[in-house]
Every structure is written in structure tokens, then in C-alpha cells.
C-alpha positions as CSV (number, residue, x, y, z in Angstrom):
1,M,140.5,147.0,137.7
2,R,141.4,150.6,140.4
3,I,140.1,152.8,137.9
4,L,140.7,156.9,139.4
5,I,137.8,159.1,139.0
6,A,138.2,162.5,139.0
7,T,135.2,165.4,139.3
8,D,134.8,168.9,140.6
9,A,131.0,168.4,140.3
10,W,129.9,166.8,143.7
11,A,127.7,166.8,146.7
12,P,126.4,168.9,148.0
13,Q,126.0,169.8,143.9
14,V,122.8,167.9,143.0
15,N,122.9,167.8,139.4
16,G,122.5,165.0,136.9
17,V,126.4,164.8,136.4
18,V,126.2,164.1,140.2
19,R,123.7,161.3,140.4
20,T,125.2,159.5,137.5
21,L,129.0,159.4,138.8
22,E,127.6,158.4,142.4
23,T,125.8,155.3,140.5
24,L,128.8,154.9,138.5
25,G,130.7,154.1,141.4
26,S,128.2,151.9,143.2
27,E,127.8,149.9,139.7
28,L,131.7,149.6,139.7
29,V,132.2,148.3,143.0
30,R,128.7,146.0,142.4
31,L,130.9,144.5,139.7
32,G,134.6,144.1,141.4
33,H,136.1,147.1,140.4
34,K,138.2,149.3,142.8
35,V,137.6,152.9,142.9
36,R,138.7,156.1,143.8
37,F,137.1,159.3,143.6
38,V,138.9,162.8,143.3
39,T,136.7,165.6,144.8
40,P,136.3,168.7,146.3
41,E,136.5,167.2,149.5
42,G,139.4,167.5,151.4
43,F,141.3,170.5,149.4
44,R,140.8,174.3,149.9
45,T,138.0,175.7,148.0
46,L,136.4,178.8,146.7
47,P,132.7,179.0,145.7
48,M,132.2,179.8,141.8
49,P,130.8,182.6,140.6
50,T,127.5,183.0,140.5
51,Y,127.4,179.5,141.6
52,P,128.5,179.1,145.0
53,E,127.4,176.1,145.4
54,I,130.1,174.9,143.4
55,R,133.2,174.4,145.7
56,L,136.6,175.1,142.7
57,A,139.3,173.1,143.8
58,L,143.0,175.4,145.4
59,F,146.2,174.3,144.8
60,A,145.9,170.9,143.6
61,R,148.5,169.3,141.3
62,R,150.3,168.1,143.9
63,A,148.0,166.7,146.1
64,V,146.5,164.9,143.4
65,G,149.8,163.4,141.5
66,R,150.2,161.9,145.8
67,I,146.6,160.1,145.2
68,I,147.8,158.8,141.7
69,D,151.0,157.9,143.4
70,E,149.4,155.8,146.5
71,F,146.5,154.6,144.9
72,K,148.2,153.1,141.7
73,P,145.8,153.0,139.4
74,D,144.8,150.6,136.3
75,A,142.4,153.5,134.3
76,I,141.8,157.2,135.0
77,H,138.9,158.9,133.9
78,I,138.1,163.2,133.8
79,A,134.8,163.6,134.4
80,T,134.7,167.4,134.6
81,E,136.8,170.5,132.7
82,G,137.3,172.2,136.3
83,P,140.9,172.7,138.4
84,L,140.8,169.1,139.6
85,G,139.9,167.9,136.4
86,L,143.3,170.2,134.9
87,A,145.4,169.4,137.7
88,T,144.6,165.6,136.8
89,R,145.1,165.9,133.1
90,R,148.5,167.6,133.9
91,N,149.4,164.4,136.2
92,C,149.3,162.4,133.8
93,M,150.5,164.4,130.7
94,R,153.6,165.0,132.5
95,R,153.6,160.8,133.6
96,G,152.9,159.9,130.1
97,L,149.5,158.3,131.6
98,S,147.1,157.5,129.5
99,F,143.0,159.0,130.2
100,T,139.7,159.0,129.1
101,T,137.7,162.3,129.5
102,S,133.9,162.5,129.4
103,F,131.7,165.6,128.3
104,H,129.0,166.4,130.0
105,T,128.0,170.1,130.1
106,R,127.5,172.7,127.1
107,F,129.7,175.2,129.1
108,P,130.1,177.6,126.2
109,E,126.1,177.7,125.9
110,Y,125.7,178.2,129.6
111,I,128.3,180.7,129.6
112,H,127.2,182.9,126.5
113,A,123.9,183.2,127.9
114,R,125.3,184.7,130.9
115,F,127.9,186.6,129.9
116,G,127.4,186.9,125.8
117,I,131.1,185.3,125.3
118,P,130.7,183.7,121.7
119,P,130.8,179.7,122.5
120,A,133.9,179.1,119.9
121,L,136.2,180.4,122.1
122,P,135.1,178.1,125.0
123,Y,135.1,175.4,122.5
124,A,138.6,175.8,121.2
125,G,139.5,175.4,125.1
126,L,137.6,172.1,125.7
127,R,138.9,171.0,122.6
128,W,142.1,171.5,123.7
129,F,141.5,170.1,127.2
130,H,140.0,166.7,126.1
131,G,142.9,166.5,122.8
132,P,144.8,163.8,124.5
133,A,142.4,161.4,125.8
134,T,142.2,158.0,124.4
135,A,138.4,158.6,125.0
136,V,136.1,161.4,124.8
137,M,132.2,159.9,126.4
138,V,129.5,161.3,125.5
139,A,125.9,160.5,125.9
140,T,124.0,161.0,123.3
141,R,124.9,160.3,119.3
142,T,123.2,164.0,118.9
143,L,126.6,165.4,121.0
144,E,128.7,163.3,119.5
145,R,128.5,164.6,116.0
146,D,127.9,168.3,117.0
147,L,131.4,167.5,118.9
148,T,132.8,165.8,115.8
149,A,131.4,168.9,113.8
150,R,133.3,171.3,116.1
151,G,136.9,169.4,115.8
152,F,136.7,166.8,119.0
153,K,137.8,163.4,118.5
154,N,138.3,159.9,119.6
155,L,134.3,160.1,121.1
156,R,132.7,157.0,121.8
157,L,129.2,156.7,123.3
158,W,128.4,156.3,127.2
159,S,124.7,156.3,127.5
160,R,122.9,157.1,131.1
161,G,120.7,154.8,133.3
162,V,118.1,154.9,136.2
163,D,116.9,153.2,138.8
164,T,113.7,152.4,138.1
165,E,113.5,150.7,142.5
166,L,113.4,154.7,143.3
167,F,111.7,156.2,140.0
168,K,108.1,154.7,140.1
169,P,104.2,155.5,139.7
170,G,103.3,156.4,143.7
171,A,101.0,158.2,145.2
172,K,99.0,160.8,144.1
173,D,96.8,162.2,146.5
174,W,99.2,163.6,149.6
175,L,100.2,166.5,147.4
176,D,97.2,169.3,148.1
177,L,97.4,170.9,144.3
178,P,95.0,171.2,141.5
179,R,95.4,169.0,138.7
180,P,97.0,168.3,136.3
181,V,100.0,168.9,137.7
182,F,103.2,169.8,136.0
183,L,106.5,169.5,136.9
184,Y,110.1,170.7,136.7
185,V,112.7,169.3,138.3
186,G,116.0,170.6,138.0
187,R,119.0,173.6,138.5
188,V,116.3,177.4,138.5
189,A,118.7,178.6,136.6
190,I,119.2,180.9,133.0
191,E,120.6,178.1,131.2
192,K,117.5,175.9,132.2
193,S,115.3,178.6,130.9
194,V,113.4,177.0,133.8
195,E,111.2,180.8,132.8
196,E,109.9,179.6,129.6
197,F,107.9,177.0,131.7
198,L,106.7,178.7,134.5
199,K,104.9,181.5,131.8
200,L,103.1,179.0,129.8
201,D,99.3,179.0,130.1
202,L,98.6,175.7,131.4
203,P,95.1,174.0,133.6
204,G,96.2,173.1,136.8
205,S,99.4,174.2,138.3
206,K,102.8,174.3,138.1
207,L,105.1,172.2,140.3
208,V,109.3,173.2,140.3
209,V,112.1,170.8,142.6
210,G,115.8,172.4,142.4
211,D,118.2,175.0,143.8
212,G,119.7,177.5,141.4
213,P,120.5,181.7,141.3
214,Q,117.1,182.4,139.7
215,L,115.2,180.9,142.6
216,A,114.3,183.8,144.9
217,E,113.9,186.2,141.8
218,L,111.5,183.8,139.9
219,R,109.5,182.6,143.1
220,A,108.6,186.3,143.6
221,R,107.8,187.3,140.5
222,Y,105.6,183.9,140.0
223,P,103.8,183.4,143.3
224,H,101.1,181.0,142.0
225,V,103.8,178.4,140.9
226,R,104.4,175.8,143.7
227,F,108.8,176.1,144.8
228,V,109.8,173.1,147.1
229,G,113.7,173.2,147.2
230,P,115.8,171.0,146.5
231,K,114.4,167.2,147.1
232,F,117.0,163.9,147.3
233,G,116.7,160.0,146.8
234,P,112.5,158.4,148.4
235,E,111.5,162.6,148.5
236,L,112.3,163.6,145.2
237,A,110.9,160.2,143.7
238,R,107.6,160.6,145.5
239,H,107.6,164.7,144.1
240,Y,108.1,163.2,140.5
241,A,105.6,160.3,141.2
242,A,102.8,163.1,142.5
243,S,103.2,164.8,139.4
244,D,101.1,164.3,135.8
245,V,103.9,165.9,133.5
246,F,107.3,166.7,133.1
247,V,108.1,169.3,131.3
248,F,111.6,170.2,129.9
249,P,112.5,173.3,129.2
250,S,116.1,173.0,128.6
251,R,117.9,173.8,125.2
252,T,121.3,173.3,126.5
253,D,121.9,169.5,128.2
254,T,123.6,167.2,127.1
255,F,121.4,164.2,128.3
256,G,119.3,165.1,131.2
257,L,118.8,162.2,133.5
258,V,115.4,164.2,135.0
259,V,113.6,162.9,131.9
260,L,114.8,159.5,132.8
261,E,113.9,159.6,136.0
262,A,110.2,161.1,135.1
263,L,109.5,158.4,132.8
264,A,110.3,156.3,134.9
265,S,108.2,157.7,137.2
266,G,105.4,157.2,135.0
267,L,105.0,160.8,134.2
268,P,104.8,162.0,129.7
269,V,107.7,164.3,128.9
270,A,107.0,167.7,127.6
271,A,110.5,169.1,125.4
272,H,111.8,170.8,122.9
273,P,113.0,168.3,119.3
274,V,116.7,169.4,120.9
275,Q,119.5,167.4,122.1
276,G,118.8,165.3,125.5
277,P,114.7,164.7,124.8
278,N,115.7,163.8,121.0
279,D,118.0,161.3,122.4
280,I,115.7,159.4,124.9
281,V,112.4,160.1,123.5
282,G,112.8,161.2,119.7
283,G,109.5,160.5,117.6
284,N,108.2,158.2,119.9
285,T,105.2,160.0,120.8
286,T,103.3,156.9,122.9
287,V,106.2,158.9,125.5
288,G,106.7,162.3,125.4
289,I,105.7,165.2,123.2
290,L,108.1,167.5,121.4
291,D,107.5,170.2,119.9
292,E,109.0,174.2,120.0
293,D,106.2,175.3,121.8
294,L,106.3,173.6,124.4
295,G,103.0,174.6,126.2
296,V,101.1,172.7,122.8
297,A,104.0,169.9,124.1
298,A,102.8,170.2,127.4
299,R,99.3,170.0,126.9
300,R,99.2,167.3,124.4
301,A,101.9,165.1,127.0
302,L,98.4,165.0,129.2
303,M,96.8,162.6,127.2
304,L,99.3,160.0,126.9
305,K,99.7,156.6,129.6
306,P,102.0,156.5,132.4
307,E,102.1,152.6,131.8
308,T,103.7,153.4,129.0
309,C,106.3,155.8,130.0
310,R,107.4,153.5,132.9
311,T,107.2,150.6,130.6
312,F,110.2,152.8,128.1
313,A,112.3,153.5,131.3
314,T,112.7,150.2,132.5
315,A,114.8,149.3,129.1
316,F,117.7,152.1,130.8
317,S,119.3,150.0,132.7
318,W,122.8,151.4,134.7
319,E,124.5,147.9,134.5
320,V,124.3,148.7,130.5
321,C,125.7,152.2,131.5
322,T,128.8,150.9,133.1
323,R,129.7,148.5,131.4
324,Q,129.8,150.6,128.0
325,F,132.4,153.2,130.5
326,L,134.4,150.0,131.1
327,T,134.7,149.2,127.5
328,N,135.9,153.6,126.7
329,L,138.5,152.9,129.4
330,A,141.6,152.7,128.6
331,Q,144.2,150.2,129.0
332,P,145.5,149.5,131.9
333,Q,148.1,151.8,133.2
334,E,151.2,151.2,134.0
335,R,151.6,151.1,137.7
336,V,153.1,154.6,138.9
337,S,156.1,154.1,141.4
């Protein structure tokens, strides 16, 4: 199958959406499919306000139309609701081509956290965007139920996987921090509630891996915390493995791929009982502790066994995730002349 995937989220952005799409592309090719990504690369772009590392493509409609003409996809998937997603949607609507979408990010909650805009307004726009899709893919049953209650249709489950060869237990002695080490990995931004983690009264040390608009501010405010910036590939895996507990303070993530990466690395998880952690960890108190008091969760998670966490994570396969994606795709398109 020839699969076209349009996404405004792409390298050099570092987030779960980008990692998911990159891995999905590799798995699709491994399974024998041809994949073409439409990304901001090759377009004139401008930085997104408050997120300068996110580049927004300009004047994309005609260029996307040419890509569709040249690639002649059997299936079209729109991964994001940005300019490239809109350009692809418009082309599909004008040509009568079916397409699928995915709901990765709770932008209404992010916008509310940053600007105070009521979530109902952006949710109305998202219903319009996803409305014509033959399937709207969501990562968890919790998100599926929430979006159904908000009037979204054609929702289909598309879970996530983890690279258990890359993320696995490893050496801890190279990290020169007092034990235990409590780790956060992700964007350093207000909607991730990173400061809630930094304020906790915990033994040992706190380690933050990631970049974002709050990094300079929080680094200055919490000089006792080790901020190491963004890490990738084996270096990222090394930081997971060297830590003792993974703390996930976010209440807005739709899944939390970093939770799976931490578990695969042998780290128990401390998080709130919200969507994402609830869907991954649920009531399994052998691999994670979910509590409204994040400090209580972090201290209790110290008592959990790393080998149990690792075993739990190995059940999350990228191949299963990719086959789920394929099942959700629309039937093969008419060839575009």
C-alpha cells in the first residue's frame, strides 16, 4: 500500500508525536508498504508563537496537491491539525478522497493553560477538522470516551509501542547524583506541570531531560535540580536507565510515550490518576503508583521492582501498534490523475 502521512510535527521537534510517527514510518516500510511523509521540510515556514522550535508551513495547499498527484497514495492519513494538516484536508475534500486523522494532543487544554481561552471553543474547531475523516485514531480508551462525549465521531483505537532494544535497564554508576534519582523526560512547558515535580520534597536528586519555553526560568528557580537539556537515542536511553523513578506530572497528555520508555528501562512510574498513566499503568501497583499527591506516588514508587516494570513494558509492541494503524486506514483510494 502507498501511504501518505501529513504532519506538522517533525524533527527537530522532540516529542512523543514525532517519535511515534518516525517509528510508524519505519515499521510500515518493514512490513512492505511505501510511505511518503508531508512535513515542514521543504516549505517556507515561520516559528509558532511561544513554541519557536515548531515551524509552521506557509502556502502549502498547492504543494501538497502536487505531492498527492506525484505519489498517488492508496491511503491518506493526517496526523496533525496544523497548516499541513489543513492543506491536506482541503485537497482531500476538493478531490473527494477519503482520509483518516489522529488526535494526538489536547491543544484546547494547552491553549487554556497558556491563554485562558475556554476549551469549548478550540474543541469546536477540532470537531470540524476531524469530522469528515473515515477514522479518527486515538491512543487510549479514556480519550475515546472523552471525545465521544464531546461529539467526535468515527473514533478508532491506535495504541503505542516502545523500542525495548533501545530502552532497557543499564548502568547507573556513571550518573554523579545522590540517590535515589527521580527523572522527568519531556517538554519543559507549563502544560506539562513540570514545576509540580520540581517543588516536591523528595530524597536524593531530581533530573530533568528535555527542552522547552520554561527551561531557562525553571533552571534559574531550581538550581539544585540537574537540567541536562534534550537527549536522543542511546543517550536518552542511558539517562532513563541511570535513574530510579520516573515522575510524570502532566495532566494533559493523551498517552505519554515516555511512560512506556521509562518502564522498558526498568523505572517504576509516579503519576497522577489521569488519562495516559491510567491507560498504561491503571491499577497495576507493581509497575507504577498513581496518586493525586505526586510526592506520595514518587516515594511509594521507590519500593517497586525494576524487573517487573521491564517485563510489563515488553508487551507493548510497535508491530502490533502499526498493524492497528493499518486496520484503521480507509480502503484504497482512487488513483489521482
